[in-house]
C-alpha positions as CSV (number, residue, x, y, z in Angstrom):
1,X,52.8,-197.2,355.7
2,X,52.3,-200.5,357.4
3,X,56.0,-201.4,357.2
4,X,57.1,-203.0,360.5
5,X,60.2,-200.8,360.7
6,X,58.1,-197.6,360.3
7,X,55.6,-198.8,362.8
8,X,58.3,-199.7,365.4
9,X,60.1,-196.4,365.0
10,X,56.8,-194.5,365.8
11,X,56.0,-196.7,368.8
12,X,58.2,-195.0,371.4
13,X,59.7,-191.9,372.8
14,X,62.9,-191.3,374.7
15,X,62.1,-192.4,378.3
16,X,64.5,-194.8,379.8
17,X,62.0,-197.7,380.0
18,X,61.1,-197.2,376.3
19,X,64.7,-197.3,375.2
20,X,65.4,-200.3,377.5
21,X,62.4,-202.1,375.9
22,X,63.9,-201.5,372.5
23,X,67.3,-202.7,373.6
24,X,66.0,-205.9,375.1
25,X,63.4,-206.6,372.3
26,X,60.5,-206.5,374.7
27,X,58.2,-204.3,372.6
28,X,54.5,-204.1,373.3
29,X,51.8,-202.7,371.1
30,X,52.9,-200.6,368.2
31,X,50.9,-198.5,365.7
32,X,49.1,-200.4,363.0
33,X,49.7,-197.7,360.3
34,X,51.9,-194.6,359.9
35,X,50.5,-191.6,358.0
36,X,52.4,-188.5,356.8
37,X,50.1,-185.5,356.1
38,X,51.3,-182.8,353.9
39,X,49.3,-179.8,355.2
40,X,46.6,-178.7,357.5
41,X,43.8,-179.9,355.2
42,X,45.3,-183.4,355.1
43,X,45.2,-183.5,358.9
44,X,41.5,-182.5,358.8
45,X,40.8,-185.4,356.4
46,X,42.7,-187.9,358.5
47,X,41.0,-186.8,361.8
48,X,37.5,-186.9,360.2
49,X,38.2,-190.4,358.9
50,X,39.4,-191.5,362.3
51,X,36.2,-190.3,363.9
52,X,34.1,-192.0,361.3
53,X,35.8,-195.4,361.6
54,X,36.6,-195.2,365.3
55,X,40.4,-195.2,364.9
56,X,42.9,-193.9,367.5
57,X,45.4,-191.2,366.4
58,X,48.8,-190.7,368.1
59,X,50.5,-187.4,366.8
60,X,54.2,-187.8,366.2
61,X,56.7,-185.0,365.9
62,X,60.4,-185.6,366.5
63,X,59.9,-188.7,368.7
64,X,61.7,-187.2,371.7
65,X,58.7,-187.4,374.1
66,X,59.6,-188.3,377.7
67,X,56.1,-188.6,379.2
68,X,55.1,-191.9,377.6
69,X,52.6,-190.1,375.2
70,X,53.8,-192.1,372.2
71,X,53.3,-195.5,373.8
72,X,50.4,-197.6,372.5
73,X,48.2,-199.0,375.2
74,X,48.3,-202.8,375.2
75,X,44.6,-203.1,376.0
76,X,43.5,-200.9,373.1
77,X,41.5,-202.9,370.6
78,X,41.0,-200.3,368.0
79,X,43.3,-199.5,365.0
80,X,46.1,-197.1,366.1
81,X,47.4,-194.6,363.5
82,X,50.7,-192.7,364.1
83,X,50.3,-189.3,362.5
84,X,53.8,-188.2,361.6
85,X,53.9,-184.5,361.1
86,X,57.4,-184.2,359.7
87,X,56.3,-183.5,356.1
88,X,54.7,-180.3,357.4
89,X,58.0,-178.5,357.8
90,X,57.5,-175.2,356.0
91,X,57.7,-171.6,357.0
92,X,54.5,-170.2,355.6
93,X,55.2,-166.5,356.2
94,X,57.4,-164.2,358.2
95,X,56.6,-160.6,359.3
96,X,59.8,-158.9,360.1
97,X,58.1,-155.6,361.0
98,X,56.0,-157.2,363.7
99,X,58.6,-159.9,364.6
100,X,56.4,-163.0,364.0
101,X,56.8,-166.1,361.9
102,X,54.0,-168.6,360.9
103,X,55.2,-172.2,360.5
104,X,53.8,-175.7,360.0
105,X,53.9,-177.7,363.2
106,X,56.2,-180.4,361.9
107,X,59.2,-178.3,361.4
108,X,62.2,-179.4,363.5
109,X,63.7,-176.9,365.9
110,X,67.2,-176.7,364.4
111,X,65.8,-176.4,360.9
112,X,63.6,-173.5,362.0
113,X,66.5,-171.8,363.7
114,X,68.7,-172.2,360.7
115,X,66.1,-170.7,358.3
116,X,65.4,-167.8,360.7
117,X,69.1,-167.2,361.1
118,X,69.5,-166.8,357.4
119,X,67.2,-163.8,357.7
120,X,68.9,-162.5,360.9
121,X,66.3,-163.7,363.4
122,X,65.8,-166.4,366.1
123,X,62.9,-167.8,368.1
124,X,65.2,-168.0,371.1
125,X,63.7,-171.4,372.1
126,X,66.4,-173.9,372.8
127,X,65.3,-177.1,374.5
128,X,67.8,-180.0,374.9
129,X,66.0,-181.7,372.1
130,X,66.3,-178.8,369.7
131,X,68.0,-180.9,366.9
132,X,65.2,-183.5,366.9
133,X,62.0,-182.0,368.4
134,X,59.3,-180.2,366.4
135,X,57.4,-177.0,367.0
136,X,54.2,-179.0,367.4
137,X,55.9,-181.1,370.0
138,X,57.0,-177.9,371.9
139,X,53.4,-176.9,372.0
140,X,52.1,-180.4,373.0
141,X,54.6,-180.7,375.8
142,X,54.6,-177.1,377.0
143,X,58.3,-177.0,376.3
144,X,60.9,-174.9,378.1
145,X,64.4,-173.9,376.9
146,X,67.8,-173.0,378.2
147,X,67.4,-169.4,377.2
148,X,64.0,-168.9,378.9
149,X,65.2,-166.2,381.2
150,X,65.5,-163.9,378.2
151,X,63.1,-165.3,375.6
152,X,60.5,-167.0,377.8
153,X,59.0,-170.5,377.6
154,X,57.0,-171.7,374.6
155,X,53.8,-170.3,376.1
156,X,55.4,-166.9,376.1
157,X,56.3,-167.1,372.4
158,X,53.1,-168.4,370.9
159,X,50.9,-165.8,369.2
160,X,48.4,-168.1,367.5
161,X,48.0,-171.7,366.6
162,X,45.7,-174.2,364.9
163,X,44.6,-177.5,366.3
164,X,42.5,-180.1,364.5
165,X,40.1,-181.9,366.9
166,X,37.4,-184.5,366.4
167,X,34.9,-181.7,366.6
168,X,36.7,-179.4,364.1
169,X,39.6,-176.9,364.0
170,X,40.3,-174.6,366.9
171,X,42.3,-171.4,366.7
172,X,42.2,-167.6,367.0
173,X,41.8,-165.6,363.9
174,X,43.6,-162.4,365.0
175,X,47.3,-161.9,365.6
176,X,47.1,-159.8,368.8
177,X,49.4,-161.1,371.5
178,X,46.6,-161.4,374.0
179,X,43.0,-160.6,374.6
180,X,40.8,-159.9,377.7
181,X,37.6,-161.6,376.5
182,X,37.0,-165.0,378.1
183,X,39.4,-167.9,378.6
184,X,42.4,-168.3,376.3
185,X,42.1,-171.5,374.2
186,X,45.8,-171.6,373.9
187,X,46.1,-172.6,377.6
188,X,44.4,-176.0,377.1
189,X,46.2,-176.6,373.8
190,X,49.6,-176.1,375.4
191,X,50.8,-179.2,377.2
192,X,47.9,-181.4,375.9
193,X,50.3,-184.1,374.8
194,X,48.1,-184.9,371.7
195,X,45.0,-185.8,373.8
196,X,42.8,-183.1,372.5
197,X,43.9,-182.8,368.9
198,X,46.7,-182.2,366.4
199,X,48.5,-178.9,366.3
200,X,49.1,-178.0,362.6
201,X,50.2,-174.4,362.3
202,X,51.8,-172.0,364.8
203,X,52.6,-168.3,364.8
204,X,55.7,-167.5,367.0
205,X,57.4,-164.4,368.2
206,X,60.9,-163.9,366.9
207,X,63.8,-161.6,367.7
208,X,66.8,-160.3,365.9
209,X,69.9,-162.5,366.4
210,X,72.2,-161.1,369.1
211,X,75.1,-159.1,367.8
212,X,77.6,-161.0,369.9
213,X,77.7,-164.6,371.2
214,X,80.1,-165.6,373.9
215,X,80.2,-168.9,375.7
216,X,82.0,-169.8,378.9
217,X,81.7,-171.7,382.1
218,X,82.1,-171.1,385.8
219,X,83.1,-173.8,388.3
220,X,81.9,-173.6,391.9
221,X,83.4,-175.6,394.8
222,X,80.0,-177.0,395.8
223,X,76.2,-176.8,395.0
224,X,75.3,-174.1,397.5
225,X,77.5,-171.2,396.1
226,X,76.3,-172.1,392.6
227,X,72.7,-171.7,393.6
228,X,73.5,-168.4,395.4
229,X,75.2,-167.1,392.3
230,X,72.2,-167.9,390.1
231,X,69.9,-166.1,392.5
232,X,72.1,-163.1,392.5
233,X,72.2,-163.0,388.7
234,X,68.4,-163.3,388.6
235,X,68.0,-160.4,391.0
236,X,70.4,-158.2,389.0
237,X,68.7,-159.0,385.7
238,X,65.2,-158.1,387.1
239,X,66.5,-154.9,388.6
């Protein structure tokens, strides 16, 4: 799409200065075109074409980025394409015996959790942006969640992923949780903010839903006893 509204929507994340620029109408460079791939092969086609014609690609998930990664440099002279991954939102398979799920990277967090919950499972990953952010965005930003003390951060949940780069597709072919042979390519995919390539598919660990959910709150008279309480909880959990 080259519709101005689509291009504007894909030109920013959720940092304060980006939202302020929108509010005041002081918008800089925006993408020239927005493209919605439908699967991994579509992304490979787009990336190959971008290499051939010297076009910039900005991967776009849920648009909640807070590091400025979605901003288009004002000095960039080449065509900029926003690659919106939200059409790639399917669960490709689930292995309930080995507690893993393989998804397309455009699936939004709350949609993934809803579909897993229907089968009695959860990923346990719950960032503040859960209702808007995508799994690919979690990978690209090395995301953390509010339940990390139990389920871990995103790097602890990833079993395997695919990334399309200008030189081809990177990824591991086996589903083992780790290996001891050479460096782990996942470590430079995680947190790469779209600089190295486009994450298209991810295999995540899942767990059964907890039998009981209870929510409450504690109020402390000041900051210091609150911190002391959290440290004591951490010590008891580890022991």
